[in-house]
C-alpha positions as CSV (number, residue, x, y, z in Angstrom):
1,M,-0.1,0.1,0.0
2,T,1.4,3.6,-1.3
3,A,1.5,6.2,1.5
4,S,-0.3,8.3,-0.6
5,R,-3.4,5.7,0.2
6,R,-2.1,4.9,3.5
7,T,-2.8,8.9,4.5
8,R,-6.3,8.7,2.6
9,L,-7.6,5.9,4.8
10,L,-6.6,7.6,7.7
11,G,-8.6,10.4,6.7
12,V,-11.6,8.6,6.1
13,L,-11.6,6.8,9.8
14,V,-10.6,10.0,11.3
15,A,-13.7,11.4,9.7
16,L,-15.8,8.9,10.9
17,V,-14.7,8.8,14.5
18,A,-15.9,12.5,14.5
19,L,-19.1,11.6,12.9
20,L,-19.8,9.3,15.3
21,A,-18.4,11.7,18.3
22,V,-21.2,13.8,16.7
23,G,-23.7,11.2,17.2
24,L,-25.7,8.9,14.4
25,P,-26.5,10.3,11.1
26,T,-29.8,10.8,10.4
27,P,-31.9,8.6,7.9
28,A,-31.9,10.6,5.2
29,A,-28.5,11.6,5.8
30,Q,-27.9,7.6,5.8
31,A,-29.0,7.4,2.8
32,G,-28.0,10.1,0.6
33,T,-24.7,11.7,2.1
34,A,-21.4,10.0,1.1
35,V,-17.9,10.4,2.8
36,D,-15.1,12.0,0.6
37,A,-12.5,9.8,0.8
38,R,-10.0,12.5,-0.7
39,A,-10.1,14.9,3.0
40,D,-6.8,15.5,4.5
41,E,-6.0,14.6,8.0
42,R,-6.2,18.4,8.7
43,T,-9.5,18.8,7.8
44,A,-10.4,15.9,9.9
45,D,-8.4,17.2,12.7
46,T,-10.3,20.5,12.6
47,A,-13.8,18.5,12.5
48,F,-12.6,16.4,15.3
49,A,-11.9,19.3,18.1
50,S,-14.6,21.3,16.8
51,S,-17.1,18.6,17.7
52,R,-15.7,18.6,21.6
53,R,-16.0,21.2,24.0
54,V,-17.1,21.8,27.3
55,T,-19.6,23.9,28.8
56,G,-21.2,25.1,31.6
57,F,-18.1,25.5,33.3
58,A,-18.7,27.2,36.8
59,V,-17.0,27.4,40.4
60,R,-18.5,26.5,43.7
61,G,-17.2,27.6,46.8
62,S,-15.9,30.8,48.7
63,G,-13.2,31.2,51.3
64,G,-9.5,31.7,52.3
65,P,-7.1,29.2,51.3
66,G,-8.1,25.5,52.1
67,T,-11.2,26.4,51.6
68,L,-13.2,23.8,48.9
69,R,-14.1,25.0,45.3
70,V,-15.9,22.4,43.1
71,F,-15.7,22.9,39.6
72,S,-18.4,21.3,37.9
73,G,-19.4,21.3,33.8
74,R,-20.1,19.2,30.7
75,V,-18.0,17.8,27.8
76,L,-20.3,17.2,24.8
77,P,-20.4,14.8,23.0
78,A,-21.2,13.1,26.4
79,A,-18.7,10.2,26.9
80,D,-19.0,8.0,30.1
81,Q,-15.6,8.0,31.5
82,A,-14.2,10.8,29.6
83,P,-10.9,11.8,31.6
84,V,-10.8,15.4,32.7
85,V,-8.1,17.4,34.2
86,L,-8.4,20.7,36.2
87,Q,-5.6,22.8,35.7
88,R,-4.3,26.3,37.7
89,W,-2.0,28.8,35.4
90,T,1.5,28.7,38.2
91,A,4.7,30.4,37.3
92,G,3.9,30.6,33.5
93,S,2.3,27.2,32.7
94,W,-0.3,25.3,33.2
95,V,-0.3,22.7,36.3
96,A,-2.8,19.7,36.9
97,V,-4.1,20.4,40.3
98,A,-7.2,17.9,40.1
99,R,-7.8,14.5,38.0
100,S,-11.4,13.4,37.5
101,R,-13.8,11.4,34.6
102,T,-16.8,12.3,33.1
103,S,-20.5,10.8,34.1
104,A,-22.5,9.0,31.4
105,G,-24.0,12.4,30.6
106,G,-20.5,13.8,30.2
107,G,-20.8,15.9,33.3
108,F,-18.1,16.1,36.3
109,E,-16.8,17.6,39.0
110,L,-13.6,18.2,40.0
111,R,-12.6,19.6,43.9
112,A,-9.3,21.7,44.8
113,R,-8.6,23.8,47.7
114,P,-6.6,26.8,46.5
115,D,-3.3,27.6,49.0
116,A,-2.9,31.2,48.9
117,L,-4.6,34.4,48.8
118,G,-4.7,35.9,45.8
119,N,-6.8,35.2,42.1
120,R,-5.5,32.2,40.5
121,Q,-6.7,30.9,36.3
122,Y,-8.2,27.9,36.4
123,R,-9.7,26.2,33.1
124,V,-10.4,22.1,32.6
125,V,-9.3,20.2,29.4
126,A,-10.8,17.0,28.0
127,P,-8.3,14.7,26.2
128,A,-9.7,14.0,23.2
129,W,-9.9,10.6,22.0
130,Y,-7.0,8.7,19.6
131,G,-4.1,11.2,20.2
132,R,-6.0,14.2,18.7
133,P,-5.8,18.0,19.8
134,W,-7.0,18.3,24.2
135,V,-10.4,20.3,24.2
136,A,-10.2,22.7,27.0
137,S,-12.9,25.6,28.9
138,R,-12.9,28.6,29.2
139,V,-10.5,30.2,32.0
140,L,-12.0,30.9,35.4
141,D,-10.3,33.6,37.7
142,E,-11.1,32.5,41.0
143,G,-10.0,34.2,44.2
144,A,-9.1,33.0,47.5
145,Y,-9.4,35.8,49.9
146,G,-11.4,34.8,53.2
147,D,-12.1,37.6,55.8
148,L,-9.4,40.1,55.2
149,T,-10.3,42.3,58.2
150,R,-9.2,38.9,59.6
151,V,-6.3,37.9,57.9
152,L,-4.6,41.3,57.8
153,A,-5.1,42.3,60.9
154,G,-2.6,44.1,63.1
155,V,-2.7,44.2,67.0
156,P,-6.3,44.0,68.1
157,C,-8.3,47.0,68.7
158,L,-5.8,49.0,66.9
159,G,-7.3,51.9,65.0
160,A,-10.2,50.7,62.1
161,A,-10.9,48.2,64.4
162,A,-11.2,49.4,67.6
163,M,-14.2,50.9,65.4
164,D,-15.7,47.1,64.3
165,P,-18.7,46.1,65.6
166,R,-17.7,42.5,65.2
167,D,-14.7,42.6,67.3
168,Q,-16.5,42.2,70.9
169,P,-13.3,42.6,73.0
170,C,-13.2,46.5,71.4
171,S,-16.4,47.3,72.5
172,N,-15.1,47.7,76.0
173,P,-11.5,49.6,75.1
174,D,-8.4,49.5,77.1
175,L,-8.2,53.6,77.8
176,S,-4.4,52.8,79.0
177,G,-1.4,52.7,76.7
178,T,0.0,55.5,74.6
179,I,-1.4,57.1,71.6
180,R,0.6,56.4,67.9
181,P,2.6,57.9,67.0
182,D,2.1,60.0,69.7
183,P,0.7,63.6,69.2
184,R,2.4,65.7,71.4
185,R,6.0,64.5,70.0
186,T,6.5,67.2,67.1
187,G,7.3,63.8,64.4
188,W,3.1,62.7,64.0
189,K,3.1,65.1,61.2
190,K,5.6,63.4,59.3
191,D,3.8,59.7,59.5
192,T,3.5,59.1,55.7
193,G,5.0,55.4,55.5
194,G,6.3,56.7,52.4
195,A,3.5,57.3,50.5
196,F,4.6,60.6,48.9
197,S,7.9,58.5,47.1
198,C,6.6,58.0,43.5
199,Y,4.7,61.5,44.0
200,V,4.1,64.4,41.9
201,G,3.3,68.0,42.2
202,G,2.5,70.6,39.5
203,A,-0.4,69.8,37.3
204,D,2.0,70.5,34.3
205,E,3.7,67.0,35.3
206,R,3.0,63.6,34.1
207,V,2.0,61.7,36.4
208,R,4.7,59.1,38.0
209,S,3.7,55.7,37.9
210,C,5.5,53.4,39.9
211,R,4.9,49.1,41.0
212,Y,4.2,47.0,43.9
213,G,3.3,43.4,44.8
214,S,3.8,40.2,42.9
215,R,5.4,39.9,39.6
216,S,3.8,36.8,39.2
217,K,2.0,36.6,35.5
218,D,-1.4,35.7,36.6
219,A,-1.2,38.6,39.3
220,L,-4.5,40.7,39.3
221,R,-3.5,44.3,37.7
222,V,-4.4,46.8,40.1
223,A,-3.9,50.5,40.1
224,V,-4.7,52.9,42.4
225,T,-5.0,57.0,41.2
226,G,-5.6,59.6,43.3
227,D,-4.4,63.3,45.0
228,S,-2.2,63.2,48.0
229,H,-5.8,61.7,49.9
230,G,-4.9,58.7,46.9
231,A,-1.3,58.6,48.2
232,M,-2.3,58.4,51.8
233,S,-4.2,54.8,50.7
234,L,-1.2,53.3,49.5
235,P,0.8,52.1,52.5
236,G,-2.0,49.5,53.2
237,L,-2.3,48.7,50.0
238,R,0.9,48.5,49.4
239,D,1.9,46.1,51.8
240,A,-0.5,43.9,51.6
241,A,-0.6,43.8,47.8
242,G,2.1,41.0,47.4
243,R,0.6,38.3,50.0
244,L,-2.6,38.9,47.8
245,N,-1.2,38.0,44.6
246,W,-2.0,41.6,43.2
247,R,0.1,43.9,40.9
248,L,-0.1,47.0,41.9
249,D,0.5,49.9,39.9
250,T,0.7,54.0,41.4
251,Y,-0.9,57.1,39.5
252,V,-1.0,59.8,41.9
253,A,-0.5,63.5,42.3
254,M,-1.8,66.7,43.5
255,G,-5.2,67.9,42.2
256,C,-6.6,66.9,38.8
257,L,-8.5,63.9,40.0
258,L,-9.1,61.1,37.0
259,A,-12.3,62.7,34.9
260,D,-13.1,63.7,31.4
261,P,-9.7,66.1,30.0
262,G,-12.2,68.8,29.5
263,P,-11.1,71.9,27.2
264,K,-7.9,72.1,26.0
265,D,-7.0,75.0,27.6
266,H,-7.8,73.8,30.7
267,V,-5.1,73.6,33.5
268,C,-5.7,69.4,34.1
269,H,-6.4,68.8,30.6
270,E,-2.8,67.3,29.4
271,R,-2.1,64.8,32.4
272,R,-6.2,63.8,32.4
273,K,-5.7,62.5,28.7
274,D,-2.6,61.1,29.6
275,L,-3.6,59.4,33.0
276,L,-6.5,57.8,31.1
277,R,-5.1,56.8,28.6
278,R,-2.7,54.8,30.1
279,L,-5.2,53.5,32.6
280,V,-7.0,52.3,29.5
281,A,-4.0,50.7,27.8
282,G,-2.9,49.4,31.1
283,R,-5.5,46.5,30.9
284,Y,-6.3,46.6,34.8
285,D,-8.2,44.0,36.8
286,V,-9.3,47.4,38.8
287,V,-9.0,50.6,39.0
288,V,-8.8,52.0,42.5
289,V,-9.7,56.3,42.8
290,T,-10.1,58.5,45.8
291,G,-9.6,62.1,46.2
292,Y,-9.9,64.8,48.5
293,R,-13.8,65.8,48.7
294,E,-12.9,69.6,47.9
295,T,-11.4,68.0,44.4
296,G,-12.2,70.7,41.4
297,A,-13.1,67.8,39.2
298,T,-17.0,67.3,38.9
299,P,-19.1,64.1,39.2
300,D,-20.2,64.0,35.8
301,A,-16.7,64.7,34.4
302,M,-15.2,61.9,36.5
303,A,-18.2,59.4,35.6
304,V,-16.7,59.8,31.5
305,A,-13.9,58.2,32.5
306,W,-15.0,55.6,34.2
307,R,-17.5,54.6,31.8
308,R,-14.1,54.3,29.6
309,L,-12.3,52.5,32.0
310,Q,-15.8,50.2,32.4
311,E,-15.7,49.8,28.6
312,A,-12.2,48.5,28.1
313,G,-13.2,45.6,31.1
314,T,-11.9,47.0,33.9
315,L,-13.6,47.2,37.7
316,V,-13.9,50.6,38.7
317,V,-13.8,51.1,42.9
318,A,-13.8,54.2,44.4
319,I,-12.6,54.7,48.5
320,S,-14.7,57.7,49.8
321,D,-13.2,60.1,51.7
322,N,-12.4,60.2,55.1
323,P,-14.3,62.9,57.1
324,T,-12.5,66.5,58.2
325,M,-11.4,67.3,61.2
326,S,-11.8,70.6,62.8
327,E,-8.7,72.6,64.1
328,S,-9.8,72.8,67.7
329,S,-9.9,68.7,67.9
330,L,-6.4,68.8,66.3
331,T,-5.0,71.2,69.0
332,C,-7.1,69.0,71.4
333,A,-5.5,65.8,70.4
334,T,-1.7,67.2,70.2
335,S,-2.4,68.0,74.0
336,A,-3.9,64.5,75.1
337,R,-1.4,62.8,77.9
338,T,-3.2,59.5,77.4
339,V,-5.9,57.7,75.5
340,R,-9.0,58.4,77.3
341,A,-8.5,62.3,77.7
342,A,-8.2,61.9,73.7
343,L,-11.7,60.6,73.9
344,A,-12.7,64.2,74.4
345,C,-11.2,65.5,71.1
346,R,-14.1,65.0,68.6
347,T,-15.4,66.7,65.6
348,P,-19.1,66.8,65.1
349,R,-20.3,64.6,62.4
350,D,-22.1,66.3,60.3
351,V,-19.1,69.0,60.4
352,A,-16.7,66.5,58.9
353,L,-18.8,65.2,56.5
354,A,-20.1,68.6,55.8
355,T,-18.9,68.9,52.1
356,P,-20.5,66.4,50.0
357,D,-17.7,63.3,48.5
358,P,-18.0,64.1,44.3
359,L,-17.0,60.4,44.4
360,R,-20.4,59.3,45.5
361,R,-22.4,61.1,43.1
362,T,-20.0,59.4,40.4
363,H,-20.7,56.2,42.0
364,N,-24.7,56.7,41.5
365,L,-24.0,57.6,38.2
366,V,-21.8,55.0,37.1
367,P,-23.4,51.2,37.1
368,G,-21.3,48.6,37.9
369,S,-18.6,50.5,39.9
370,V,-18.2,49.7,43.6
371,L,-18.3,52.4,46.8
372,V,-16.2,51.6,49.7
373,D,-17.1,53.4,52.5
374,T,-15.0,53.2,55.7
375,T,-16.3,55.9,57.4
376,S,-18.1,54.1,60.3
377,L,-14.4,52.8,60.9
378,M,-13.5,56.4,62.1
379,C,-16.5,58.2,63.1
380,T,-19.6,57.7,65.5
381,P,-22.6,58.4,64.7
382,S,-22.7,61.9,66.6
383,A,-18.7,62.5,65.8
384,C,-15.4,61.8,64.2
385,R,-12.0,61.4,66.1
386,P,-8.6,62.5,65.4
387,V,-7.8,59.8,67.8
388,V,-8.7,56.0,67.0
389,G,-8.2,53.1,68.6
390,H,-4.6,54.9,70.2
391,V,-3.9,55.8,67.2
392,M,-3.3,59.3,65.8
393,A,-5.3,58.9,62.3
394,Y,-4.6,62.1,61.0
395,R,-1.4,64.3,60.0
396,D,-3.6,67.1,59.4
397,R,-7.3,68.4,59.4
398,H,-7.7,65.9,56.6
399,H,-4.9,63.7,55.9
400,L,-4.6,60.4,57.1
401,S,-1.4,59.1,58.7
402,A,0.1,56.2,57.8
403,T,-0.9,54.4,60.8
404,M,-4.2,54.9,60.7
405,S,-3.9,53.9,56.9
406,R,-2.5,50.8,57.6
407,T,-5.3,49.8,60.0
408,L,-8.1,50.8,57.4
409,A,-6.4,48.8,54.5
410,P,-7.9,45.4,55.3
411,Y,-11.6,46.9,55.2
412,W,-10.9,48.1,52.1
413,L,-9.6,45.3,50.7
414,D,-11.7,43.0,51.9
415,R,-14.2,45.0,50.4
416,I,-12.8,45.1,46.6
417,A,-12.0,41.5,47.3
418,A,-15.9,40.7,47.2
419,A,-16.6,42.9,44.3
420,L,-14.4,40.6,42.2
């Protein structure tokens, strides 16, 4: 038998297998349809691969590392006891994490337990018959975060945790000890935690970008943009990024919050145009926006930029601005000798929040965006304090301290992770 004849016969056999995989032919096809014996192997391969697919791929379960996930779906055409493999993207390649076989209807369930914080990509592959190419499902981006307020928490009842209603021990706080940083010492105003190491001033300067956290190819791509208040969100976010498998890029600069660039003669036009272009081109999974409530950017202008990011497939998350303290409450805090004395230092809540936060209004204008509001972790129903849970929460009337930012970060991250 010649080589060409062997090739043609092999093509016929493969084509017949593909037809059987799809199902038996109809009576009309049995009577009048002939198989083209000249079909080459490439055509047969294509017919075979297209006849097999994984459908309904989904995952059940949630929680932190070690919590069971069940990945399920069907391999079509249905085949009993066909092998299926669950793979996870790790260190630049797909690695098998679970194996099983299909039921008579082609259904399968594969079980795995995420072993670390952060998102990982999973897929199911079904080896095709007779050595033909494997058929892969779509990719699922699955996170294992758990309750980050527990996972990333620092000292119990410190800072924001002291206001967490779930922490029963904090309902009767220890009023002894010292405030950190001590507001009676001159250094308390310098508690920035390196927040401004990648920060620029003037609106005529291009926003710098610095990268922190995970370098893994499967890292969640996150950007943080804002003004000096955005910079003060970084100490806690930056410190946790690596543990969460987040690649964190910063875009923080004085003024000119992310918004529609506006008229060409506007002072913020070039910066906003460049910033929006870079954020869209970065194809981020999440863009976190925060800024001073007295910004010049209007909700309508900010909504234009947010929608543009959404069109690029990005989740937009706004962290609402912190309350603003009165001068008298800061003066009170800098003279407080004890934590008990610092409890008397307060700004009425309606005064601290008197200026509306435009991020809230923008969130209402942009369906699908997420608003993270932790005001309740800094204020009671009647007052907001510059000292929260033994922490000097402010560096001045409206800038958070790095120490306070780090205690708020688990709550910010927990709510962002829940939205992914």
